[in-house]
KEKE-497621 format. One record per residue (C-alpha): y, x, z. Coordinates in steps of 0.5 Angstrom, whole numbers, padded with zeros to 4 digits, always signed. Example, Ala and Ser with C-alpha at 12.3 -4.5 7.8 and 13.67 -1.06 7.14 Angstrom:
% residues 2
-0009+0025+0016
-0002+0027+0014
***
This chain:
% residues 267
+0001+0016-0034
-0001+0020-0028
-0008+0019-0025
-0007+0015-0019
-0011+0013-0013
-0011+0006-0010
-0014+0004-0004
-0015-0004-0003
-0015-0006+0004
-0019-0013+0004
-0024-0014-0001
-0023-0022-0003
-0023-0026-0009
-0015-0023-0011
-0017-0016-0009
-0023-0016-0014
-0019-0020-0019
-0013-0014-0019
-0018-0008-0019
-0023-0011-0024
-0016-0012-0029
-0014-0005-0027
-0021-0002-0029
-0021-0006-0035
-0015-0003-0038
-0014+0004-0034
-0021+0006-0032
-0020+0013-0034
-0013+0014-0030
-0014+0010-0024
-0019+0011-0018
-0020+0005-0014
-0023+0005-0007
-0024-0002-0003
-0025-0003+0004
-0027-0009+0008
-0028-0009+0015
-0033-0015+0016
-0037-0016+0010
-0041-0009+0009
-0046-0013+0004
-0040-0015+0000
-0038-0008-0001
-0044-0006-0003
-0045-0012-0008
-0038-0010-0011
-0040-0002-0012
-0046-0005-0016
-0041-0009-0020
-0036-0004-0021
-0034+0004-0022
-0031+0004-0015
-0031+0007-0008
-0032+0003-0002
-0031+0005+0005
-0032+0001+0012
-0026+0005+0015
-0020+0006+0011
-0017+0011+0016
-0022+0016+0013
-0020+0016+0006
-0013+0014+0006
-0010+0021+0005
-0014+0021-0002
-0010+0015-0004
-0003+0015-0006
-0002+0007-0007
-0004+0002-0001
-0005-0005-0003
-0006-0010+0002
-0011-0016+0000
-0012-0018+0007
-0010-0025+0010
-0002-0025+0013
-0005-0026+0020
-0008-0019+0019
-0002-0015+0017
+0001-0014+0024
-0005-0010+0026
-0006-0007+0019
+0001-0004+0019
+0001-0001+0026
-0005+0003+0024
-0002+0005+0017
+0004+0007+0020
+0002+0014+0022
-0001+0015+0015
+0004+0012+0010
+0010+0017+0010
+0009+0019+0002
+0005+0013+0000
+0007+0006-0004
+0005+0000+0000
+0004-0006-0004
+0002-0013-0001
-0001-0019-0004
+0000-0024+0002
+0004-0030+0002
+0010-0030+0006
+0009-0022+0008
+0016-0020+0004
+0019-0013+0004
+0023-0014+0009
+0017-0015+0014
+0014-0009+0011
+0019-0004+0012
+0020-0007+0019
+0013-0005+0021
+0013+0001+0018
+0016+0008+0018
+0023+0008+0016
+0024+0010+0008
+0017+0008+0006
+0017+0005-0001
+0014-0002-0001
+0013-0008-0005
+0011-0015-0005
+0007-0019-0011
+0005-0026-0011
+0000-0027-0016
-0004-0033-0018
-0012-0035-0018
-0011-0034-0026
-0011-0026-0024
-0018-0027-0025
-0018-0028-0032
-0012-0024-0033
-0007-0030-0034
-0003-0029-0028
+0004-0031-0028
+0006-0026-0022
+0012-0026-0018
+0014-0019-0015
+0020-0016-0011
+0021-0009-0008
+0024-0006-0002
+0029-0001-0001
+0026+0006-0003
+0022+0005-0009
+0022+0010-0014
+0021+0010-0022
+0014+0013-0021
+0013+0007-0016
+0015+0002-0021
+0010+0005-0026
+0005+0004-0021
+0007-0003-0020
+0007-0004-0028
+0000-0002-0028
-0002-0007-0023
+0002-0012-0026
+0000-0012-0033
-0007-0011-0031
-0007-0019-0029
-0003-0022-0034
+0005-0023-0034
+0010-0022-0029
+0017-0023-0027
+0022-0019-0022
+0026-0023-0017
+0030-0023-0011
+0026-0023-0004
+0028-0030-0003
+0027-0033-0010
+0019-0030-0009
+0019-0034-0003
+0022-0041-0006
+0018-0040-0013
+0011-0038-0010
+0010-0046-0010
+0011-0046-0017
+0007-0040-0020
+0002-0040-0014
+0001-0047-0011
+0002-0051-0017
-0004-0049-0021
-0007-0054-0015
-0003-0059-0017
-0005-0058-0025
-0012-0058-0023
-0011-0065-0019
-0008-0068-0025
-0014-0066-0029
-0019-0069-0024
-0015-0075-0024
-0015-0076-0032
-0023-0074-0032
-0024-0080-0027
-0020-0085-0031
-0024-0082-0037
-0031-0084-0034
-0028-0091-0033
-0029-0092-0041
-0036-0090-0041
-0036-0082-0041
-0041-0078-0036
-0037-0074-0031
-0039-0068-0035
-0036-0071-0042
-0030-0073-0038
-0029-0066-0035
-0030-0063-0042
-0025-0067-0046
-0020-0067-0041
-0021-0059-0040
-0020-0058-0047
-0014-0062-0048
-0011-0058-0042
-0013-0052-0046
-0010-0054-0052
-0004-0056-0049
-0003-0050-0046
-0004-0046-0053
+0002-0051-0056
+0007-0049-0050
+0005-0041-0051
+0007-0042-0058
+0013-0047-0058
+0015-0046-0051
+0020-0052-0050
+0016-0058-0047
+0021-0063-0048
+0020-0062-0056
+0013-0062-0055
+0013-0068-0051
+0018-0072-0056
+0013-0070-0062
+0007-0073-0058
+0012-0079-0057
+0014-0085-0062
+0019-0089-0059
+0016-0096-0057
+0009-0093-0058
+0003-0092-0053
+0005-0086-0051
+0012-0088-0049
+0009-0094-0045
+0005-0089-0041
+0011-0084-0040
+0015-0090-0038
+0009-0092-0033
+0010-0085-0030
+0017-0085-0029
+0017-0092-0026
+0012-0089-0021
+0017-0083-0020
+0012-0078-0023
+0017-0072-0023
+0020-0074-0016
+0013-0073-0014
+0012-0066-0017
+0019-0064-0014
+0017-0066-0007
+0010-0063-0007
+0014-0056-0009
+0019-0057-0003
+0013-0059+0002
+0009-0053+0000
+0016-0049+0001
+0017-0052+0008
+0010-0051+0010
+0010-0044+0008
+0017-0042+0012
+0014-0046+0018
+0008-0041+0018
+0013-0035+0017
+0018-0037+0023
***
């Protein structure tokens, strides 16, 4: 892998998750510069924590970078892409913003610029993201090598078509919130049986972590569910209650609601 220089425009949680992962695995091969328009103190704190360069004005350093990673809000992209346009003819522009696909990037940048879109999730902060990604029309094998460095630094990934990334972000990006909501509900129930909130949360958290490890090892959730469930037993009664209360349909509707809201914002 050749040495690369990635300029981050935006210094929020996802930016930090990505560049910390990159530095952890490729510290000697990758130079990281981080910019942040509104919070100088945040930049200083990041500089103290990581071996990075910082700037309040990314236009002063953009010529030094070969990859631009946009970690700013979707609403900021119009302005940032307009500012980027004169400087990115030979750059690789990647965004991690929801709804900002390669078609949008290519429409707002000069013709021929290589672009890509990554949709990670919050587990990127612990190197366990399941990231979706897709490319624009002008990427080269070298750009794909850069993309692999970024993606492998934060977890697993899957290349999909642009429309699939839009539709499946609800599953990989938003669904962790559904899972955490489920965990909250279980912990609340556990306190009804004499546990403290801390005990209940630890009990449920460890159950979920252990169950996730089982999925990682055995993969098929239906088989794992059947192993836990004796016909006519207590677990079976609980599952039938979930079915009666349309648990699966509620999840389906949550995914659809997430996608509908995202498409409405895009349009």
